[in-house]
C-alpha positions in Angstrom: 0.0 0.0 0.0 1.6 3.3 -1.1 1.4 6.2 1.2 -1.0 8.8 -0.3 -0.5 12.4 0.7 -2.3 15.7 0.2 -0.3 18.9 0.2 -1.8 22.2 1.3 -0.5 25.7 0.9 -2.6 27.8 3.2 -6.2 26.8 2.7 -5.6 25.4 -0.8 -5.0 21.8 -1.6 -2.2 22.0 -4.2 -1.5 18.3 -4.9 -2.0 14.7 -4.1 0.3 11.7 -4.5 3.1 9.7 -2.9 6.0 11.3 -1.1 8.2 11.6 -4.2 5.3 13.2 -6.2 4.8 15.7 -3.4 8.5 16.5 -3.1 8.6 17.2 -6.8 5.6 19.4 -6.5 7.2 21.4 -3.7 10.5 21.8 -5.6 8.4 23.2 -8.5 6.9 26.0 -6.4 8.6 29.3 -5.7 11.2 29.2 -2.9 9.2 31.5 -0.7 6.2 29.1 -0.7 8.1 25.9 -0.1 8.5 26.1 3.7 4.8 27.0 4.0 3.5 23.8 2.3 2.2 21.1 4.7 1.6 17.5 3.6 -0.9 15.2 5.3 -1.1 11.4 5.2 -4.5 10.6 3.8 -4.7 7.4 5.9 -3.9 9.1 9.3 -4.5 12.8 8.9 -1.0 13.4 10.4 1.5 15.9 9.1 4.3 14.3 7.1 7.7 15.8 6.8 8.8 15.9 3.1 12.4 16.2 2.2 12.2 18.2 -1.0 15.9 18.9 -1.5 17.3 17.7 -4.8 19.9 15.4 -3.4 19.0 13.0 -0.6 21.8 11.0 1.1 21.3 7.3 1.1 19.9 5.8 4.3 22.4 4.2 6.7 22.6 0.4 6.3 21.4 -1.5 9.3 20.4 -5.1 10.2 18.0 -7.0 8.0 18.0 -7.4 4.3 18.4 -3.8 3.0 18.4 -4.6 -0.7 14.9 -6.1 -0.2 13.7 -3.2 1.9 13.7 -5.4 5.0 14.7 -3.8 8.4 15.1 -6.0 11.5 13.0 -4.9 14.4 12.1 -6.5 17.7 8.6 -7.9 18.6 7.7 -8.9 22.1 5.1 -11.7 22.4 4.1 -14.3 24.9 5.3 -17.9 24.4 1.8 -19.0 23.2 1.9 -16.4 20.5 5.4 -17.5 19.3 4.1 -21.2 19.3 1.1 -20.2 17.1 3.3 -18.2 14.8 5.9 -21.0 14.4 3.1 -23.4 13.4 1.9 -21.2 10.5 3.0 -21.9 6.9 6.2 -20.1 6.2 7.0 -19.4 9.8 6.6 -16.5 12.1 7.8 -13.7 9.7 5.5 -14.9 6.9 2.5 -15.2 9.2 3.1 -11.7 10.6 3.4 -10.2 7.1 0.1 -11.8 6.1 -1.6 -10.5 9.2 -0.3 -7.0 8.7 -1.2 -7.0 4.9 -4.7 -8.2 5.7 -5.2 -5.5 8.3 -3.8 -2.8 6.0 -6.2 -3.8 3.2 -9.3 -3.7 5.4 -11.2 -0.5 5.2 -10.7 1.8 8.1 -13.3 1.8 10.8 -15.6 4.8 11.3 -13.7 5.6 14.5 -10.3 5.5 12.6 -11.7 7.9 10.0 -13.1 10.2 12.6 -9.7 10.3 14.4 -8.0 10.9 11.1 -10.2 13.9 10.4 -9.7 15.2 13.9 -5.9 15.1 13.5 -6.1 17.1 10.3 -8.5 19.6 11.9 -6.3 20.0 15.0 -3.4 21.0 12.8 -5.1 23.0 10.1 -8.4 24.4 11.6 -7.8 25.2 15.3 -8.4 29.0 14.7 -11.4 28.7 12.5 -14.8 29.8 13.7 -16.8 26.9 15.1 -13.8 24.6 15.4 -14.6 23.3 18.9 -18.2 22.9 18.1 -17.2 21.1 14.9 -15.1 18.7 16.9 -17.9 18.0 19.3 -20.2 17.3 16.3 -17.6 15.0 14.8 -17.3 13.0 18.0 -21.0 12.9 18.6 -21.6 11.6 15.1 -23.8 14.6 14.3 -23.1 14.8 10.6 -25.7 17.4 9.9 -24.3 19.8 12.5 -20.7 19.1 11.3 -21.7 19.8 7.7 -23.3 23.1 8.7 -20.2 24.2 10.6 -17.9 23.2 7.8 -19.9 25.1 5.2 -18.3 28.3 6.4 -14.7 26.9 6.0 -12.6 27.1 2.8 -13.7 24.6 0.2 -10.5 22.6 0.0 -10.2 22.3 3.8 -13.9 21.2 4.1 -13.6 18.8 1.2 -10.5 17.1 2.6 -12.2 16.7 6.0 -15.1 15.0 4.3 -12.8 12.9 2.2 -11.0 11.7 5.4 -14.4 10.8 6.9 -15.3 8.8 3.8 
C-alpha cells in the first residue's frame, strides 16, 4: 500500500500523491512558498515531513536485508503467540506479514476515519470559527451539525475533511 499524501498551501490543496510526487511538487513551487507547504497522510491525517531537497543522502545500512527493503526490528510476544506463529505456513515472519497486509487492506473503521479527520482539523483548523463545536459534532456523530459548521470553511479544507471521513 503506497502512502498517499495531500499537500496544502494555506487553505488550498495543491497536490495529491506519494512522497516523491509531493517532493517534486514542492520543488516546483517558488522558494518562498516551499516552507509553507504542509503534507498530510490521507490514511492518518498526520502531518508528514517531506524532504524536497534535490539530493537526498542514502539511508544508513542496518540489520535486516536492506536490498529487499527489510529492516530487522524487535517484537515482544508471549510464548503461546510464538508457538502459534511458528506453526503457521512459512513461519513467524511470513504469518506476521500476512496478518499486517490483511489488516492494511481492510477499510478503516468509522472511529479511525473520525480520528484521522480530527488530527487534520487540529493542525489546520484550530483557529477557525466553530472549530470546537465542529469537533464536538464530529465525535457525537452529528453529521448534519458538522456539515453546517464546515460550510463556512474554505472549500479545499472542508472537502478534505469530508474525504477523510469517507
